[in-house]
Structure formats: structure tokens, C-alpha cells
Wavefront OBJ file of the C-alpha trace (Angstrom):
o trace
v 56.960 130.485 34.091
v 60.062 130.060 36.490
v 62.888 131.959 35.505
v 66.237 130.096 34.818
v 69.396 131.711 36.160
v 72.141 131.474 33.361
v 75.140 129.482 34.516
v 78.748 130.830 34.340
v 80.558 129.075 31.370
v 83.433 128.035 33.679
v 81.275 126.624 36.583
v 82.531 123.286 37.609
v 79.221 121.439 37.401
v 76.168 121.022 35.273
v 73.021 119.880 37.101
v 70.988 118.973 33.915
v 68.838 115.984 34.630
v 69.751 116.044 38.124
v 73.191 114.563 37.409
v 76.488 116.329 38.170
v 79.018 116.360 35.468
v 82.569 118.039 35.862
v 83.284 120.672 33.048
v 86.211 120.408 30.880
v 88.223 122.637 33.000
v 87.483 120.705 36.117
v 88.412 117.466 34.604
v 91.784 118.906 33.522
v 92.441 120.330 36.735
v 91.549 116.761 38.343
v 93.890 115.133 35.762
v 96.559 117.550 36.403
v 96.317 116.889 40.333
v 96.402 113.187 39.811
v 99.568 113.410 37.584
v 101.372 115.680 40.150
v 100.490 113.140 42.970
v 101.649 110.298 40.780
v 104.891 112.050 40.035
v 105.304 112.763 43.669
v 104.585 109.163 44.793
v 107.440 108.081 42.500
v 110.053 110.755 43.143
v 109.788 111.335 46.965
v 110.657 108.032 48.395
v 113.929 107.961 46.527
v 114.759 111.477 47.651
v 113.794 110.693 51.095
v 115.894 107.613 51.009
v 118.723 109.279 49.767
v 118.615 112.038 52.567
v 118.054 109.256 55.053
v 121.156 107.230 53.701
v 123.280 110.381 53.863
v 122.438 111.066 57.340
v 122.998 107.512 58.508
v 126.483 107.669 56.986
v 127.183 111.007 59.170
v 125.925 109.010 62.072
v 128.566 106.059 61.485
v 126.343 103.593 59.585
v 127.432 103.975 55.983
v 126.094 102.312 52.557
v 128.550 99.504 52.974
v 126.632 98.331 56.113
v 123.412 98.342 54.125
v 124.833 96.576 51.258
v 126.335 93.900 53.604
v 122.828 93.587 55.224
v 121.576 92.824 51.696
v 124.299 90.039 51.113
v 122.943 88.113 54.225
v 119.390 88.466 53.108
v 120.283 87.214 49.653
v 122.275 84.376 51.031
v 119.398 83.212 53.382
v 116.979 83.101 50.503
v 119.341 81.042 48.351
v 120.088 78.738 51.288
v 116.277 78.226 51.534
v 115.915 77.901 47.853
v 118.288 75.067 47.470
v 116.840 73.355 50.427
v 113.385 73.289 49.148
v 112.231 69.917 47.892
v 111.150 69.330 44.358
v 107.719 68.638 45.442
v 107.275 72.145 46.454
v 107.244 74.222 43.385
v 105.097 76.920 44.626
v 107.529 77.476 47.481
v 110.277 77.582 45.120
v 108.477 80.218 42.738
v 107.745 82.315 45.929
v 111.440 82.357 47.027
v 112.711 82.962 43.556
v 110.444 86.226 43.196
v 111.761 87.439 46.572
v 115.213 86.805 45.459
v 114.857 88.473 42.079
v 113.210 91.517 43.585
v 115.900 92.138 46.451
v 118.803 91.309 43.970
v 117.326 93.711 41.354
v 117.456 96.592 43.967
v 120.915 95.638 45.466
v 122.416 95.202 41.868
v 121.030 98.625 40.927
v 122.564 100.407 43.882
v 125.958 98.760 43.249
v 125.889 99.153 39.388
v 124.740 102.733 39.399
v 126.788 104.103 42.477
v 129.280 101.595 44.122
v 131.084 100.213 41.087
v 131.613 103.510 39.313
v 133.129 104.825 42.517
v 135.038 101.647 42.611
v 136.360 102.206 39.251
v 137.126 105.928 39.545
v 137.798 106.775 43.319
v 139.540 103.389 44.226
v 141.196 102.962 40.859
v 140.064 99.244 40.643
v 139.065 99.124 37.227
v 139.406 95.536 36.579
v 137.405 94.564 39.652
v 134.685 96.749 38.952
v 134.302 95.146 35.251
v 134.573 91.820 36.899
v 131.788 92.469 39.453
v 129.538 93.954 36.567
v 129.995 90.792 34.543
v 128.944 88.528 37.623
v 125.881 90.528 37.891
v 125.202 89.756 34.339
v 125.811 85.897 34.833
v 123.327 86.095 37.831
v 120.570 87.603 35.900
v 120.946 84.910 33.173
v 120.763 82.330 36.023
v 117.609 83.994 37.323
v 116.114 83.891 33.849
v 116.790 80.197 33.545
v 115.211 79.444 36.928
v 112.097 81.554 35.982
v 111.609 79.571 32.713
v 112.479 76.013 34.102
v 109.713 74.075 35.594
v 110.193 74.310 39.410
v 109.943 70.433 39.582
v 112.422 69.814 37.042
v 115.574 68.227 38.537
v 117.765 70.734 36.432
v 116.287 73.607 38.539
v 118.080 72.691 41.436
v 121.320 72.403 39.615
v 121.000 76.070 38.320
v 119.917 77.217 41.852
v 123.184 75.864 43.314
v 125.403 77.407 40.550
v 123.603 80.621 41.280
v 124.457 80.381 45.047
v 127.976 79.533 44.262
v 128.332 82.757 41.992
v 126.743 84.829 44.602
v 128.827 83.476 47.412
v 132.002 84.125 45.676
v 130.917 87.583 44.492
v 129.882 88.550 48.019
v 133.311 87.372 49.162
v 135.260 89.456 46.625
v 133.117 92.472 47.599
v 133.396 92.203 51.518
v 136.879 91.287 51.771
v 138.460 93.219 48.948
v 136.653 95.713 47.001
v 134.348 97.529 49.769
v 137.568 97.977 52.077
v 139.346 99.372 49.176
v 136.645 101.767 48.318
v 135.861 102.817 51.950
v 139.451 103.643 52.396
v 139.518 105.818 49.071
v 136.611 107.904 50.121
v 136.578 110.839 52.528
v 133.654 111.581 54.741
v 131.838 113.644 52.294
v 132.106 111.062 49.450
v 130.943 108.275 51.746
v 127.910 110.310 52.621
v 127.152 110.650 48.856
v 127.703 107.142 48.153
v 125.400 106.056 51.017
v 122.621 108.419 50.002
v 123.158 107.162 46.378
v 122.914 103.472 47.540
v 119.786 104.291 49.505
v 118.234 106.223 46.537
v 118.635 103.438 44.031
v 117.311 100.696 46.147
v 114.160 102.889 47.011
v 113.465 102.898 43.162
v 112.576 99.145 43.281
v 111.924 98.188 46.969
l 1 2 3 4 5 6 7 8 9 10 11 12 13 14 15 16 17 18 19 20 21 22 23 24 25 26 27 28 29 30 31 32 33 34 35 36 37 38 39 40 41 42 43 44 45 46 47 48 49 50 51 52 53 54 55 56 57 58 59 60 61 62 63 64 65 66 67 68 69 70 71 72 73 74 75 76 77 78 79 80 81 82 83 84 85 86 87 88 89 90 91 92 93 94 95 96 97 98 99 100 101 102 103 104 105 106 107 108 109 110 111 112 113 114 115 116 117 118 119 120 121 122 123 124 125 126 127 128 129 130 131 132 133 134 135 136 137 138 139 140 141 142 143 144 145 146 147 148 149 150 151 152 153 154 155 156 157 158 159 160 161 162 163 164 165 166 167 168 169 170 171 172 173 174 175 176 177 178 179 180 181 182 183 184 185 186 187 188 189 190 191 192 193 194 195 196 197 198 199 200 201 202 203 204 205
């Protein structure tokens, strides 16, 4: 009779019946590796973005420029949204989803980094609270636009009102609050702000 060599209890595979099966230890190691890879894929992009944002600030392009670029993109999406005809509900839906995603990343960066610094460093407490409030108003409009049929005449009225709020909000930031905050920050604080803006946006975009 052929002799069978006993298998080590920690061997990774069993070949009974000609089929390879991972051992419990092997499965645990694979699961642990997958979990680490998932954590890295979630954490590394924001960390890399933060470092890149700080480096750009040192090179002369700070987080304010990135936020202003966002403003132009948001305004362009809103213009296209309000110009889309009522018989193009699919296009309205697509534009709304793009607007919502970009606005979510932009708002997170401002709410978690810029507005606290505007409140503390620039001492513009009331402006910071006002800007937070306008973000909440925008989010309520976005919810209404999502829930309203895209071929309903009321949809355009809400979109136009959202555009009005966003345009006013942007003017307030670019003409008053961004300059005030920029003037209140030294180079190191500007680099921290810029890195924070890039990090927060990378969590969504």
C-alpha cells in the first residue's frame, strides 16, 4: 500500500479530493491583508492630497485658488442646469448629480477647514455662521431638486433659486471673506489651510 505523508497542521492548503482549500490561518491572513489594503486605499489619497496641497501653497498656489476654481465649476453646472429644457429630464438628473458631488466636496473643505479659520484667525464670527447657514440652505434646495420630478415646472424655479443663493455666497467669499482670511494667515498657516482643503476634498472626490 502507498504510504501517506502526514500534513503539517499549519499548511496552507489541503488537497483532499483534488481540490485546494485554504486553511483557517490562510483565510485569516488573506482577510487581514484585504482589510489593510482597504484602509490604505481610503486613507492614502487624502493624506497624499494634503501633502500636495501644502506643497502647492509653498509654491504660490494656495487653497483659496482651488476653492475659487471650484466656484467656477459650480457656477458653470448651475448655468447649464437652468438652461436645460423641461423635456430633457435625464440631462437635468445628470447635471444635478454632478453638482451635488462637487458641492459636497467643496462644502466639506470649507466647513471643516476654512470657516473655522475664518472664525478664529480672521475674527469674522458672524460671517462664518452666515456662510454655514447658506450651505445648509443649498443642501435643502438640492434635496428638493432630487425629490421633484425633473419635468415639473417647479424644478426650474428651485434650480434658479439655488443659483441665486450660490452666486451670492460666492461673491461674499471671494470679495470679503477669503481676502480677510488670507490677510490673517502667515505662510505656515496658509500651507496648513491649503493642505486641509485638499485633504477634505479628496475624501469625496
